[in-house]
N, C-alpha and C positions, 0 to 999 in steps of 0.2 A: 528516185526508186533505182534499184538495181535492175539491169536487163538481162544477165546472163545466168541466173541461179535458178535452174528447175526447181519447182516446189516452193520458192522462196520469193523470187522476182524475176520473171523473164518478159521479153518481148516476143510475140508470136509472128513468125514471118516478117520480121523487120518492120511492123505495123506498130507505131506509137499509140495508137488507139486500141490496141489489142494487147493488154498485158494480164499476166496471170501470176499467183502465188499468193502464199501467206501475207508477205507485206502490202500486195496491192489489196487484198481484200480486207485486211485490218484498216488501211488507209480509206478505203471506200465506206467501211462501216462508221468509222470515227466522222468522216465527212457527213454522212447522212444524218447522224445523231447531233451533230452541231449545226445542221441546215447549211452546209457548204458544199461548193462544187469544186472539186480537186483539180488543179492544173498540174500535170506530170512533168518532172525533170529527171532526166538520167543522170546518176551518179556513180561514181566508182569508190572503190575503199579510201583512196587517197584524196578525194575531192569532198567528202562530206562536210567536214567542219568549215573548210574554205566558204562554201557555197551559205552557211548559216551566220558566219561572220561577216560576210558580205552584204547579206540581206538578199541574196537571191534566190533564198528558199526559206519558207516560213516554218517548215516541218521536214524531216528527213527520216524515213523509214527505209532502212536498207540494210538489213543483219548487221545492226550497229551496237557491238558490244559495249556494255556501259562500265567505264573503269575511271579513277581517280584523275589521271592526266587529262581525259576528255572532258570531265566536269569540270576541270579548270577553264575550260575554253566555251562550253555550252551547258545548256540545261537539258535533263533528260526527264522524258515522263516514262512510265512502265517500271519494270520489264513487261513484255508481252509473250516471250518464250525464253525459256531456259535450254541451253545446248552444251554439248561437250565437244572439245576438239578431238577429232580423230584424224586417221590417214586412210586415203583411197589408192589402191594399187591396182593393176590389172588383174583379171581372174585367174585363178589357178588353170592350167599348170604353169602359165606365165607369171613371173613375180613370186614363185612358191616358196623362194629363198627369203622373202621379206615377210616377218611375223611381227615385227614392234619396230619403235622408232630407231633402236640401236642398229638395226639392218640397215638403215639408210646412211651409214658411214661412208660406204663407198659406192653409193649409188647417185644418181642424178635428181634432184627434187626441183619442183616448180612453184615458186612462192609468188605472192601478190604485193606488189608495193603499198605500203601503208597499213599492212595487215598485222594485227598482234599475232595471229596463229603462224605466220610465216618467221616472225622474229623469234618465237617459242622454240621452234624447230631449230633455227640457228644458234639459240643461246644453249640447247641441249649438246651440242658438239664443241669440241675445243676452239678457241680463237682461231681464226682465219679459216676455219672450213668452207666459208661460203665463197667460195672461188669459182670461176665458170665451170671448172671440173665438176662441181657437185651441185651448182645452184643456177636457175634460171628464173628471173623476174618478170613477171608480167603484169598489166593494169587489171586485169579480172580473171575469176577462176574459170570462166567458159574457156579463155585461150589457154589456161593450164591444163584443163581436162582434154582438150584437142591435142596438146602435145603428149599427154599420157596415152591417148587413143593411138596416136600416130608413133609411138614408141620412141619418142625424142626425151622423155624423162621417165623415172620409174614410179613416181609417188607426188602427190598433193595431198597437202594439209589444210583444213580449215573445221568448221564446226560440223557435226554429224547431220544437223538438220539440212545443210547445204549439200553435203556429199550424199545424203540419202536420195535426195533429188535426183542428182546425176546418176547414181546407181540404178534407181527405180527407171529411169528413162532408157538405160542401156544395160540391162541385167546380167547379160550373159558376157560383159565385157570387163566389167569392175567388180571390186569386193573392198568392203571396208575392213580394217584390222581390229576393230573393237577398243581401240585405244581411248583413255580419257586424260588427255593432257592438260585440259583445263575445264572450269565451269564457265560458260559465257552466257550473260543475261542480255538479251536484247532489247535495247530501249528505243524511245523515239525522241530524236534529237530537235532541240528548239533553241533558239537564240538565248546567250547567257542572260541569266536574270528573269527569263520569262516564266516565273513561278505560277503565275495565274492560268496560263494556259496548259501547263504541266498538271495542274491540279483538275482543271476540267478532263483531260485526257485519261489521267488516272481514274476518274470517276467512272468515264465510259468504259475502259477496259475492265473495271470491276462488274459493271452492269453485263458485259459481253461474257464474262464468265459464268455469271449468276443466270444469265437466261439461255445458256449453251450455244450462242453464236461462236464464241472463241474454239469451242471444241469442234463445231462443225467446219470452221474454217481450217484448222490443223488436220482434221481427217480427209478433207476434201483435197488437199494437195500433198500430204505425205502419206496417205493410204496405209500400206503395211506396216509402216514405221510410226504411225500417228500415236500409238498406245503409249510408248515411251516417253513422249513430250507431254501428253494430256496428263500423265500420272503426276508430273512434276509442275503443279500450278503456280505461275508466278506469283511471288510476294509483292504486292503494290502497295506502296504507301498511301496513307490518308485515311479517312473514315469510309 
């Protein structure tokens, strides 16, 4: 689980037994319906596949976007949430000159190692743009958001579900640009070829949507932003 993404997955007061967020509640609900007791492990964007491939985790639920390169290495259940990549900057009047991704050309951007979102921003600009003049890399979005707060960088980009959590926690300080740089489906990572468990989890996710549990989880953690995510019900394979 991620530990630094408000609304998605966060460790409260550095207490590993006090975790909150959509990913946490999805994991707890799946475990309950499987009659299992979850054992929590912290992950970063760059460590998710490694943990599954080495057998150090059975399931990874960590704002894990589903794509073909990752499907070559692991198996996904889900998706359980559909998000869009956006950009977060400091609230106006600070950063008022940043209106869209093109305005980052001469700014400083913080990206996360192993993140598709970071690579997508880099690819938007000419080759060689990602020099220390324009780019800082961190291992988690919490560190990037702190740099944004401290005015060490001008922008952070990832899924709007994650950014909405940070913005909601500090409403007067940050704003989202409303970009849609990509559509991301969050999946549940399993070991390669673990199709049986993927099918079981997909069945549980469908049940959660039918009985309203999924909607309740989204509303609990994304609050004012919840409706935009609930309107896009994930398309989960299987009967």
